N, C-alpha and C positions, 0 to 999 in steps of 0.2 A: 244519497248513500246507497251503495250497491247491496242487493239482497244476497243472503247466504243460503247455502244448502242446509237442510235440516241437520244433517250429521255435524257439519262445521259449527252451527249455532249451538248445538248441545255439547260439543267438545270444548267450546270456549266458556261455557257457563260455570263449571266448577272453579276455575281460577278467579273469575270475577266474584263469585259468591264468597270464596274464602277471604277476599279483600274486604268484604263488607261485614263479616262476622267477627265477634271477639275471639281471641285465641282459643278459649276453651270450647268453642263451637266450630272452629275452622278445621278440625282434624277428622272430618267425615271421610268415608270411603265412597268411591263411585263405581257403579255397576252400569255399564253400557250394554244393554241386551239387544236392542234393535235400533235401527237408525232414527226412529221417531220418538224414542222414549229413553230417559235417563233416570236412574235411581241414585239417591244419596242416603247413606246410612251411617250409624255410629257403632252400635254393638252387634246387632243382628240384622242381616239383610231382609228378613221378613217384616221388620218395622222400618219403613223407609219413607223418605220424601221423594216425590216423583214429579217429573215434568214430561208431559205427553203431548206432543204436537200432532193434532188430528187435522190434516189438510182437507180431507173430504168434508168434514163438518165445519171447517174454518174456525176451529177452537184450539185452545191450549188449556189443558187441565194441569193444575199444580196443587199439591197438597201432601198430606201425611197419610200413608196407607199402613194398615195392620193386616198382614197376610200370613199369619201363623195359624195355630189351631184356633177353632172358634171360641173356646173359653178365654184364651189369652187375648184374642182380638176384642171380645166383649168387655173384658176387664179394662183394657186401654180406652175403649170407647166410653165406658162409664166415667172414667177419670176425666176425659175431655168434656163430657156432658156436664159434669159437676162444675166445671170452669167455663161453661158456654158463655155466660154474660161477660166475663173478662176477655175471652177469646174474641167475641164479636165486638167488644169495645176497642180492642187492639187492631183487629183485622177487618172488621166490617161484617155486616149481616150476610154478605154474599157467600161466606164460608159455611158450607154445609157439614154437619157432623152426623154421620148415620151408618147403619149397617148397609152392606153392599152385597156382592156376589160371593158364592162359595164359602160363606161364613166369614168373609173378610169385612173389615170396617174401615172407615176413612173420614178424614176432615179435609175438605178440598174446595176449590172454586174453579169455575170455568170462565176463561176470558176469551174475548174475540181474537182471532188470529190476525195479527198485523203482519206486514212484510217482515221477514226475518233479517232485520238489519241491526246495526249497533244500538240504535235507540230502543228497539224492542228487547234486545238482549239485556240492556241495562234495566229496563222496566221489569222484566221477568226476574232478573237476579235480585232486585230490591224487594219484589213481592215475596219471593221464596225466602230471602234473608229474614224478612219480617215474620214469616210463618215459623221458621226455625227458632228465632229468638222468642217467639210467643210460646210455642209448643214444648221446646226442650226443657225449660225450667219446670213445667208441669210434669212432664214425663220423668224427670230426674228428682222429683219430690221437693223442688224449691219453692213452688207457689201454686 
């Protein structure tokens, strides 16, 4: 299977992700800021899902980021921490829920960077889909 450029890989991801999500979660917006990173969000861009391909480190980070004001970020982090057992039960213990840089917070995991081909695209899309389907009901007050 031929390898893709990072930009192409990230541009194909949203459509594949939408196919895997239920209709009420498939209406996200996409923010392409740089060629190695794509953000997906629902209401506010400062609360977003992110896929960041880091070729130098040979890693892909994917997860949910809260990059608003520190108080709002901590409020969201506390909500996820309250549900940490359920989150880890659904997504695995590899998912870290913690404070980060500049008052930001996140729930994320880092995966080894495989060749950017269709198989890896599907793997990343399924992983991000699982994250969205786990986190969004919590954020929306459903569980």
